[in-house]
C-alpha positions in Angstrom: 105.5 113.9 72.6 106.4 116.2 69.7 105.4 115.8 66.1 108.9 114.5 65.1 108.8 111.9 67.9 105.3 110.8 66.7 106.5 110.4 63.2 109.5 108.2 64.3 107.1 106.2 66.6 104.7 105.6 63.7 107.5 104.6 61.3 108.7 102.0 63.8 105.2 100.7 64.1 104.8 100.4 60.3 108.1 98.4 60.1 106.9 96.0 62.8 103.5 95.8 61.2 105.2 94.4 58.1 106.3 91.3 59.9 104.1 88.3 59.6 102.5 87.1 62.8 101.9 83.4 63.4 98.9 83.0 65.7 99.4 80.7 68.6 97.3 80.0 71.7 95.7 83.3 72.7 96.2 84.7 76.2 95.3 87.9 78.0 98.0 90.5 78.5 98.0 93.7 80.4 100.1 96.3 78.5 101.3 99.7 79.7 102.4 102.4 77.2 104.2 105.7 77.2 102.1 108.8 78.1 100.6 110.0 81.3 97.3 108.5 82.6 94.6 111.0 83.6 95.7 111.0 87.3 99.1 112.4 86.5 98.6 114.2 83.2 99.7 117.9 83.3 98.8 119.0 79.8 100.7 120.4 76.8 100.3 117.2 74.7 98.9 117.5 71.2 96.8 120.5 72.2 95.8 119.4 75.7 97.1 122.3 77.7 94.9 122.5 80.8 96.0 120.6 83.9 93.8 117.7 84.9 95.2 117.3 88.3 98.1 118.8 90.2 100.8 116.0 90.0 102.5 117.3 93.2 99.4 116.6 95.3 97.1 113.8 96.0 93.5 114.6 95.1 90.4 113.5 93.2 90.3 113.5 89.5 87.9 116.1 88.0 86.5 113.7 85.5 83.7 116.2 84.6 86.3 118.5 83.0 86.0 118.5 79.2 89.8 118.5 79.0 90.0 115.3 81.1 87.3 113.6 79.0 89.0 114.6 75.7 92.4 113.4 77.0 90.8 110.1 78.1 89.4 109.6 74.6 92.7 110.5 73.1 94.5 107.8 75.1 91.9 105.2 74.0 92.4 106.2 70.4 96.2 105.8 70.8 95.6 102.3 72.2 93.4 101.3 69.3 95.8 102.9 66.7 98.8 101.0 68.2 97.0 97.6 68.0 95.5 98.4 64.6 98.9 99.2 63.1 100.7 96.2 64.6 98.1 93.4 64.0 95.6 92.4 61.4 92.0 93.0 62.1 90.4 89.9 63.8 93.7 88.5 65.1 93.4 90.3 68.5 90.7 91.5 70.9 91.2 94.6 73.0 89.3 94.0 76.3 89.8 97.3 78.1 91.6 100.6 77.8 93.0 101.8 81.1 93.2 105.6 81.1 92.6 107.0 84.5 95.1 105.3 86.9 97.5 103.7 84.4 97.9 104.2 80.7 97.5 100.9 78.9 95.1 98.2 77.9 94.2 94.6 78.3 94.3 92.5 75.1 93.7 88.9 74.0 96.6 87.9 71.8 99.0 85.1 71.0 102.4 84.7 72.6 104.1 85.9 69.3 101.9 89.0 69.3 102.9 89.7 72.9 106.6 89.5 71.9 105.9 91.9 69.1 104.3 94.3 71.5 107.3 94.0 73.9 109.7 95.1 71.1 107.5 98.0 70.0 108.7 101.6 70.8 106.4 103.3 73.2 105.4 100.0 75.0 106.7 100.0 78.5 105.5 96.6 79.9 103.6 93.5 78.7 102.4 91.4 81.6 100.5 88.1 81.2 97.3 88.3 83.1 97.0 86.3 86.4 94.2 85.2 88.5 92.7 86.5 91.8 90.5 84.7 94.3 88.2 85.6 97.2 89.9 85.7 100.6 87.0 84.4 102.4 75.9 90.8 113.5 77.8 90.7 116.6 80.9 92.7 115.6 79.5 96.3 115.9 78.9 95.6 119.7 82.2 93.9 120.1 83.9 97.0 118.5 81.9 99.4 120.6 80.3 101.2 117.7 76.7 101.7 119.0 77.8 103.4 122.2 81.2 104.8 121.4 81.3 105.8 117.8 77.9 106.1 116.1 76.6 108.8 118.6 79.4 111.1 117.7 78.2 111.1 114.0 74.6 111.6 114.8 73.6 108.0 115.6 73.5 104.8 113.4 71.1 106.6 111.0 73.8 109.1 110.1 77.0 106.9 110.5 78.9 107.1 107.3 76.4 109.6 105.6 77.4 110.4 102.0 80.7 108.3 102.1 80.9 106.0 99.1 82.5 102.6 99.5 83.4 100.8 96.4 83.4 97.0 96.4 85.4 95.1 93.8 83.9 91.7 94.5 81.3 89.2 93.2 78.5 91.7 92.9 75.4 92.3 95.2 71.9 90.9 95.8 70.1 94.3 95.8 66.8 93.0 97.2 68.4 92.0 100.6 67.0 93.9 103.7 70.6 94.9 104.5 70.5 97.1 101.4 66.8 98.1 101.4 65.6 101.7 101.6 62.0 100.9 102.7 62.5 101.6 106.4 65.2 104.3 106.1 65.3 108.0 105.7 65.4 108.8 102.0 68.9 108.9 100.4 69.6 112.1 98.5 72.0 112.3 95.6 75.8 112.4 96.2 77.0 114.9 93.6 80.7 113.8 93.8 79.8 110.3 92.7 79.3 109.7 89.0 79.0 105.9 88.7 76.5 104.1 86.5 73.7 101.6 87.5 73.2 98.7 85.2 69.7 97.4 84.7 68.7 93.8 85.4 67.9 92.4 82.0 65.3 90.0 83.5 63.1 92.3 85.4 64.3 95.6 83.8 64.9 97.1 87.2 68.0 99.1 88.2 70.4 97.5 90.6 70.5 100.9 92.5 68.1 102.3 95.1 69.9 105.2 96.7 71.7 103.0 99.3 73.3 101.1 96.4 74.5 104.1 94.4 76.4 102.4 91.6 76.4 98.9 90.1 78.6 97.7 87.1 80.2 94.4 86.1 83.5 93.6 84.4 84.0 90.2 82.7 85.8 90.8 79.4 88.9 88.9 80.5 86.8 86.0 81.9 84.9 85.8 78.7 88.1 85.9 76.6 89.5 83.2 78.7 86.5 81.0 77.9 85.5 80.5 81.6 82.5 82.8 81.9 79.1 81.1 81.9 76.3 83.8 81.8 73.6 81.4 83.1 75.4 81.0 86.5 77.9 83.9 86.5 75.2 86.5 85.5 76.3 89.1 83.0 75.2 91.8 85.4 76.1 93.1 88.9 73.9 90.3 90.4 75.8 88.3 93.0 75.9 84.7 92.0 78.3 83.8 94.7 77.3 85.4 98.0 80.7 86.8 98.9 80.1 90.3 97.5 76.8 90.8 99.3 78.5 89.5 102.5 81.4 92.0 102.4 79.2 95.0 101.4 76.8 94.4 104.3 79.7 94.1 106.8 81.0 97.5 105.8 77.8 99.4 105.1 74.7 97.2 105.6 71.6 98.7 107.3 71.5 98.7 111.1 69.5 96.2 113.1 68.5 93.6 110.4 67.2 90.4 112.1 69.2 87.3 111.3 66.8 84.4 111.1 67.5 80.9 109.7 65.5 77.7 110.1 63.2 79.3 112.6 66.0 80.4 114.9 67.1 84.0 115.6 70.8 84.8 115.7 70.6 88.4 116.7 70.7 91.5 114.5 73.2 92.4 111.8 74.6 95.8 111.0 77.3 97.3 108.9 80.1 99.3 110.5 78.9 102.5 108.7 75.1 101.8 108.2 74.5 105.0 106.3 77.4 104.8 103.9 76.6 104.3 100.2 77.6 101.1 98.3 79.1 101.2 94.8 79.4 97.7 93.2 82.1 96.7 90.7 81.6 93.1 90.1 84.8 91.4 88.8 84.8 88.1 90.7 82.8 85.0 89.8 81.6 81.9 91.5 83.6 79.1 89.9 86.9 80.6 88.8 87.5 83.7 90.9 88.6 86.5 88.6 91.3 88.0 86.4 93.6 90.9 87.2 92.6 92.5 83.8 89.0 92.7 85.0 89.9 93.8 88.5 92.1 96.6 87.3 89.3 97.8 85.0 86.9 97.8 87.9 89.3 99.7 90.1 90.0 102.2 87.3 86.3 102.8 86.9 85.6 103.0 90.7 88.2 105.8 91.1 86.9 107.6 88.0 83.4 107.4 89.5 84.5 109.1 92.7 84.4 106.4 95.5 86.0 107.5 98.8 87.0 104.0 99.9 87.8 100.9 98.0 87.4 97.4 99.6 89.3 94.5 98.0 88.4 91.2 99.7 90.4 89.5 96.8 94.0 88.7 96.3 96.3 87.3 93.6 96.6 83.5 93.5 100.3 84.1 93.0 102.4 87.2 92.4 103.3 88.2 88.9 106.9 87.4 87.9 107.7 90.0 85.2 108.9 92.6 87.7 111.7 92.5 90.3 109.6 93.7 93.2 106.2 92.7 94.5 105.3 96.4 94.7 105.5 97.0 91.0 102.8 95.3 88.8 99.7 96.5 87.1 97.5 95.7 90.1 99.6 97.5 92.8 100.5 100.4 90.4 96.7 100.9 89.8 96.1 101.0 93.5 99.0 103.5 94.0 97.3 105.8 91.5 94.0 105.3 93.4 95.7 106.5 96.6 97.1 109.5 94.6 93.5 110.3 93.7 92.6 110.4 97.4 91.0 106.9 97.7 91.5 104.9 100.9 92.3 101.3 99.7 91.7 98.3 102.0 92.8 94.7 101.1 92.4 91.4 102.8 95.8 90.0 103.9 95.1 86.5 102.6 94.1 83.1 104.1 97.4 81.4 104.0 98.0 81.3 107.7 99.3 80.4 110.1 102.4 80.1 108.0 104.9 83.0 107.6 105.3 85.0 104.3 101.8 84.1 103.1 100.5 87.6 102.5 98.9 88.5 99.2 98.8 92.3 100.0 102.2 93.9 100.4 102.4 97.5 99.2 102.7 100.3 101.8 99.9 102.4 100.1 97.4 99.7 100.8 95.9 99.0 104.2 96.3 95.2 104.7 93.9 93.6 107.1 94.4 90.4 109.1 91.6 88.4 110.6 90.7 88.0 114.3 88.5 85.7 116.2 86.1 87.8 118.3 84.5 86.9 121.6 81.6 84.8 120.3 82.0 81.0 120.2 79.3 78.4 119.5 79.6 75.0 121.2 77.3 72.1 121.7 77.4 68.7 123.5 76.3 65.1 122.7 75.1 63.2 125.8 75.6 59.4 125.3 73.6 56.7 127.0 76.7 55.5 128.9 77.1 58.8 130.6 79.9 60.3 128.5 79.5 63.9 127.2 81.2 64.6 123.9 81.9 68.2 122.9 81.2 69.4 119.3 79.7 72.0 117.1 76.1 72.4 116.3 74.2 75.6 115.7 70.9 73.9 116.3 68.1 73.3 118.9 68.2 70.4 121.3 66.5 67.1 120.7 62.8 67.2 121.6 61.9 67.2 125.2 65.6 66.8 126.2 65.1 63.0 125.8 67.6 60.4 124.8 66.8 58.8 121.4 68.0 55.7 119.5 71.1 56.0 117.4 71.2 54.6 113.9 74.3 54.6 111.7 73.9 55.6 108.0 75.6 52.4 106.8 73.2 50.2 108.9 70.0 51.8 107.5 70.7 51.7 103.7 68.1 50.2 101.4 69.3 46.8 100.1 69.5 48.2 96.5 71.9 50.9 97.7 74.4 48.8 99.5 76.8 48.4 96.5 76.0 51.5 94.6 76.8 54.2 97.1 79.2 55.2 99.8 76.4 56.8 101.8 78.0 57.5 105.1 78.1 61.3 104.4 74.2 61.3 104.3 73.8 63.5 101.2 71.1 61.3 99.4 67.9 60.6 101.4 66.6 58.2 98.7 69.3 55.5 99.6 68.1 55.1 103.2 65.3 53.0 104.8 62.9 55.7 106.2 61.2 53.2 108.5 64.5 52.6 110.3 65.5 56.3 110.5 62.2 57.9 111.5 62.2 59.3 115.0 65.8 58.3 115.7 69.2 60.1 115.5 71.0 59.5 112.2 74.8 59.0 112.7 76.8 60.1 109.6 80.5 60.4 108.7 82.2 63.7 108.2 84.4 62.6 105.2 86.8 64.5 103.0 83.9 65.3 100.7 82.9 68.0 103.2 86.4 69.5 103.1 86.4 69.8 99.2 82.8 71.0 99.1 81.0 68.1 97.4 79.2 67.4 100.6 77.6 69.8 103.0 76.1 69.8 106.5 73.1 71.6 105.0 72.4 68.5 102.9 72.8 66.2 105.9 70.2 68.2 107.7 67.9 68.0 104.6 68.4 64.3 104.4 67.7 63.7 108.1 64.6 65.9 108.0 63.1 64.2 104.9 63.6 60.8 106.5 61.8 62.0 109.7 64.9 61.7 111.9 64.9 63.4 115.3 68.4 64.7 114.6 71.8 63.9 113.2 75.4 63.4 114.3 78.4 63.9 112.1 81.5 62.0 113.4 84.9 63.0 111.9 86.6 60.2 110.0 90.1 60.3 108.6 90.3 64.1 108.1 93.8 65.5 108.1 94.9 67.3 111.3 94.4 71.0 111.2 91.1 70.9 109.2 89.1 73.9 110.2 85.5 73.4 111.3 82.8 76.1 111.5 79.4 75.8 113.2 76.6 75.6 110.6 73.0 76.6 111.5 70.4 73.8 110.9 66.7 73.7 111.6 66.9 70.1 113.0 69.0 69.1 116.0 72.5 68.2 114.8 76.1 68.1 116.0 79.5 67.7 114.5 82.0 65.9 116.7 85.3 67.5 115.5 87.7 65.5 117.7 88.7 62.2 116.1 89.2 60.6 119.5 85.8 61.7 120.7 84.3 60.4 117.4 85.9 57.0 118.2 84.3 57.0 121.6 80.9 57.6 119.9 81.6 54.8 117.4 82.8 52.4 120.1 79.7 53.0 122.2 77.4 52.5 119.1 79.1 49.3 118.2 79.0 47.8 121.7 75.4 48.7 122.1 74.2 47.4 118.7 73.4 43.7 118.3 74.0 42.1 114.9 73.5 38.7 113.3 76.3 36.5 111.9 76.2 38.5 108.6 76.7 41.8 110.3 73.1 43.0 109.8 71.7 44.9 112.8 69.1 43.0 114.9 68.6 45.7 117.5 69.6 49.4 117.8 70.2 49.9 121.6 72.5 52.9 121.7 70.9 56.2 122.8 71.9 59.8 123.0 70.6 63.3 123.1 71.9 66.5 121.5 72.2 69.7 123.5 71.1 73.2 122.6 73.8 74.9 120.5 71.9 78.1 119.6 73.3 80.4 122.3 76.8 81.8 121.8 79.4 81.8 124.6 81.2 85.1 125.0 84.9 84.7 125.8 87.2 87.3 127.4 90.2 85.7 125.6 89.3 87.8 122.5 90.3 88.9 120.1 92.8 86.3 118.9 94.5 86.1 115.5 92.6 83.5 113.4 94.6 80.5 112.4 93.9 81.0 108.7 95.0 84.7 108.6 98.1 85.2 106.5 101.3 86.2 108.4 104.3 88.4 107.7 107.1 89.1 107.2 106.3 91.0 104.1 108.4 90.3 101.0 109.9 92.8 98.6 110.6 90.4 95.7 110.0 87.0 94.3 113.0 85.5 95.9 111.1 86.1 99.1 113.6 88.6 100.5 112.0 90.4 103.5 110.9 93.9 102.9 111.4 96.9 105.2 107.6 97.4 105.3 105.6 95.8 108.1 102.6 93.8 107.0 99.8 93.2 107.8 98.8 96.6 109.0 95.9 96.0 111.3 93.7 93.3 112.8 89.8 93.2 112.6 87.1 90.6 113.2 87.1 87.9 110.4 85.9 84.7 112.0 82.3 83.5 112.2 80.9 86.7 110.8 77.1 86.9 110.2 76.2 89.0 107.2 74.0 89.2 104.1 74.0 86.4 101.6 72.6 86.0 98.1 70.0 83.3 97.6 71.8 82.6 94.3 75.0 82.2 96.2 77.0 79.0 95.8 80.3 80.1 97.5 79.4 78.1 100.7 77.5 74.9 100.2 76.0 75.2 103.7 74.3 78.4 102.8 72.8 77.7 99.3 69.4 79.4 99.1 69.8 81.3 102.4 69.6 85.0 103.0 72.4 85.1 105.6 75.7 83.3 106.1 78.2 83.0 108.9 81.6 82.6 107.3 85.3 83.2 108.0 88.2 84.8 106.2 90.3 87.9 105.9 87.6 88.8 103.3 85.4 89.5 106.2 88.0 91.5 108.1 88.7 93.9 105.3 85.2 95.4 105.1 85.2 96.0 108.9 88.1 98.3 108.3 86.5 99.8 105.2 83.4 100.7 107.2 85.3 102.1 110.1 87.4 104.1 107.7 84.2 105.6 106.4 83.3 106.8 109.9 86.8 108.4 110.2 86.4 110.0 106.7 83.0 111.3 107.7 84.4 113.1 110.7 87.6 114.2 108.9 86.6 114.6 105.2 89.9 116.2 104.2 92.3 113.6 105.6 94.5 111.7 103.2 94.3 107.9 102.9 97.6 107.7 104.8 96.2 109.9 107.6 93.2 107.6 107.9 95.4 104.5 107.9 97.6 106.1 110.6 94.6 106.9 112.8 93.4 103.3 112.6 96.9 101.8 113.3 98.3 104.0 116.0 95.2 103.7 118.2 94.8 99.9 117.9 95.2 97.5 120.8 97.7 94.7 121.4 95.8 93.5 124.4 92.7 91.3 124.6 89.5 91.8 126.6 91.2 90.4 129.7 94.1 92.9 129.3 96.5 90.2 128.3 98.8 90.3 125.3 97.1 89.3 122.1 97.4 85.6 121.2 97.5 84.0 117.8 96.1 80.6 116.8 98.9 78.3 115.6 99.5 74.7 114.9 101.5 72.7 117.4 103.8 69.9 116.2 100.9 67.4 115.9 99.0 70.0 113.8 96.4 70.5 116.6 95.6 74.1 117.3 97.3 75.9 120.1 97.7 79.5 121.1 101.0 81.5 121.1 101.8 85.1 121.9 101.1 87.1 118.8 103.6 89.4 117.1 103.3 92.3 114.7 103.7 89.8 111.9 100.4 88.3 113.0 98.4 91.5 113.7 100.4 94.5 112.4 99.8 97.4 114.8 97.1 95.6 116.7 93.3 95.1 116.8 91.2 98.1 115.6 89.7 100.4 118.1 87.1 102.6 116.3 86.4 105.0 119.0 90.1 105.9 119.5 90.6 106.2 115.8 88.3 109.1 115.5 90.6 111.2 117.7 94.2 109.8 117.3 96.0 113.0 118.4 98.9 112.5 115.9 99.0 111.1 112.4 101.9 109.8 110.3 101.0 111.3 106.9 102.4 110.3 103.4 101.5 110.8 99.8 102.3 109.8 96.3 105.7 111.4 96.2 106.6 109.6 99.4 105.6 106.3 98.0 107.7 107.0 94.8 110.6 107.9 97.1 110.2 104.5 98.8 110.2 102.6 95.5 113.2 104.5 94.3 115.1 103.6 97.6 114.6 99.8 97.4 118.1 98.3 96.9 118.6 96.9 93.4 115.4 98.5 92.0 115.3 99.1 88.3 114.5 102.9 87.9 113.1 102.1 84.3 110.7 99.7 85.9 109.5 102.4 88.3 109.0 104.8 85.4 107.1 102.1 83.4 104.5 101.6 86.1 104.3 105.1 87.6 105.3 107.4 84.7 107.5 109.1 87.2 111.3 109.5 87.4 113.3 108.8 90.6 114.0 112.4 91.5 114.7 111.6 95.1 115.0 108.7 97.6 114.5 108.2 101.3 118.0 107.0 102.0 116.5 103.7 103.2 113.1 102.1 102.6 112.4 102.1 106.4 112.3 105.9 106.3 108.9 105.9 104.6 106.6 107.8 107.0 104.5 104.8 108.0 103.0 104.2 111.5 105.3 101.2 111.9 109.1 100.5 111.6 110.6 97.4 109.9 114.3 96.8 109.3 114.8 93.3 107.7 118.6 93.6 107.8 119.9 95.6 110.7 123.7 96.0 110.7 125.3 98.0 113.5 123.2 101.0 114.2 120.5 102.4 112.0 118.5 105.6 112.5 115.1 106.1 110.9 113.0 109.2 110.9 109.3 109.8 111.2 107.2 112.9 111.0 104.0 113.4 113.0 101.3 116.0 112.6 99.0 117.2 115.4 95.4 116.6 114.3 94.0 117.3 117.8 92.1 120.4 118.6 94.7 122.0 120.9 98.5 122.2 121.5 99.8 119.0 123.1 103.1 117.8 124.5 104.1 114.2 123.9 106.7 112.2 125.8 108.3 109.6 123.6 109.5 106.2 125.0 110.5 103.0 123.3 111.1 99.4 124.2 112.6 96.5 122.2 113.5 92.8 122.7 116.9 92.3 124.3 118.7 91.5 120.9 118.3 95.1 119.7 118.8 98.4 121.6 116.4 101.3 120.8 116.6 105.0 121.5 114.4 107.9 120.4 115.2 111.6 119.9 113.9 114.0 121.1 112.5 112.5 124.4 109.6 114.9 124.2 108.1 117.4 121.9 105.3 120.0 121.9 103.1 120.4 118.8 100.6 123.1 118.1 97.4 122.2 116.3 98.1 121.4 112.6 101.9 121.5 113.1 104.4 118.7 112.2 107.6 117.6 113.9 110.2 115.0 113.1 111.7 112.5 115.5 114.2 109.7 115.1 114.5 106.2 116.3 117.9 104.5 116.5 118.2 100.7 116.5 121.5 98.9 117.4 122.3 95.3 117.2 123.2 93.7 120.5 123.2 90.0 119.6 122.7 88.0 116.4 120.0 85.4 116.8 118.7 84.8 113.3 115.2 85.9 114.3 113.3 89.1 114.6 113.2 91.3 117.6 109.9 93.1 118.4 109.1 96.3 120.2 107.2 99.6 120.0 107.5 103.4 120.2 105.0 105.0 122.5 104.0 108.7 122.4 102.0 109.8 125.4 100.2 113.2 125.1 99.6 115.6 127.9 95.9 115.7 126.9 95.4 112.0 127.0 96.3 110.8 123.5 98.3 107.6 123.2 100.1 107.0 119.9 101.8 103.6 119.4 103.8 102.2 116.5 105.2 98.7 116.2 108.9 98.1 115.5 110.4 94.9 114.1 114.1 94.3 113.2 116.5 91.5 112.6 120.2 91.9 113.4 123.0 90.9 111.1 126.8 90.9 111.2 128.7 93.5 109.1 
């Protein structure tokens, strides 16, 4: 910006500054302004002549450069000057200056002040902040890491060495054995990483120990919104929730950590990349989730600090509405700049499944992860005195001596003083029960809606039963809505949850028939008996993996009218159901694990760090690969078959909302279930970079080029012809009319020349052809091929298929294809 332009800009600011501003209810806004952020700055602006990064390539920012530091300070001063000239001191609070990935700031102002900003020359976008939420062991063996992957990198004690994974989450519990350095080889410094370590204000100890290499927290937006409580949210990187510790340990926790709870052993936990470093950027909190302003600040800092991989087990509660496409908003624009800086970004797909169009991660530069159920299931059985056997869930030991014991229902053993005060069937309060009637017997409780909303927990039932001297407990499902998801919960006392309403009724009927009462309804004799089986041992199923019922599904959407995008999402499937991992004793995210050191929970939140950790192993072997190349390696080598060599299935609701299984599609699993061993040697990769993603954005029909410039600081110099031409390892055409041909470019990353034969198949509604039918690529060389799709019949639904490239040296490269035919 020249001197004359600056004078005009300042005069306009002074005119606006003269207007009186009536303060209304203050809100948080994310504002972007003219001027390049550090990631794309090329110099020659007010004396800054050296180039910070090459804008035509994707690479790390050299934040140690004095030029970069000076330019960064310059941007912050500009932000302060803009606000200071527009508004009176004390009428606004600037929360963050964003300088590295986007040029802008977060500010706490009134609606009128936001409108003033929108009209100010040099301001490109003013977006009201929106909220994000969490998208909430055995898996290394299930994925074949100990025998198939870790040995190639020097064993588990070298797997992920010097790769830094950044976690934007709820913080970390640094004293957990999954993050300990006591029994590991010493960790040396990682010169490329420059992050800070906050100090615990209570014990004055650093949150870092070599394994944890950085730890910071971001809460300015939460504080400004008035929802931050330092006594429970912790104004530090300490995990007050559990979620952040859980995800960090899945990706990079130490190998072979014994999982013990209530005196029972549940195997050993390990991260995917046990030697990778952990960098913590806490921006999520236990009660309210988080704000995009804090999350963007955390991402900006993480990339500045030099992380290799960024794990986001969080997603927006709802998409922003100020832009015309889902791909353009401060959050996704920040992540695009992170990818430009060479950072591999992983995000959970969301937990809105099994319904279509429920994804919270949609941009092609992000790796979006769906959740799978792996081969481990926990089941238990209740054996009634009438000979019936009722299935249920109960991660607990069997009743003592395998003997049948007397059943006593909670409502029949209340103290007289409690009869009218409490609805006690959920067994949360031991003081309301007559201990003399419960002791030595099995307490029968009701699984009410309180368990679904979190005001009751199985942990408290077990605590109640134990304090009363009960030999065990049974939870019978009452009027819970169909489709309610039940997970096994470990308890130290025998216990079982009967999840089927009809089976619960069989239990209640047996209890009522065998219990004698007087004319007032008071029990005279408890005659019903039962015993609880041993539920501690998992059952390993060959019908795994399956797409978990809660995992969000495609199609992906390109705008807020829910028009389908020409980008397939999710990208890949990874384990996300019943995952054992570290927990924070302070954690309150799951009522059943309060005070525990481990938790077994479900969510795409758990699937994402599996991919982050496996990506660290790929990055370790191929340190110079781009984020797109790593993503391609993971996707093209994934599997669409389960352990029994049958097509993957997806958990779905039937008409009665009971769970059933259907054949899965790419809208459920993307390219398929991750195969870590194959991903290390994919043969070919589909590469793409910042310019390609810009070309994609500029190609979206109806896109506003000014909006693209606002969020990327880049003009639309070229397009791809059609969005589906973006060089992704998948093909999606939401509106196929006649014949459409898309192109892809592959690069040989193998060690030798290889010839690939290309074949394709598609559902009968769409014809598919590839050209050429075969091609030979020397090491490091790239070649283009085309895929033509032709409408055969109009059905109003998608057709699914794949392109398969078989190499002469054994590599198999597969990409999914989805298309829906339309009339002209």
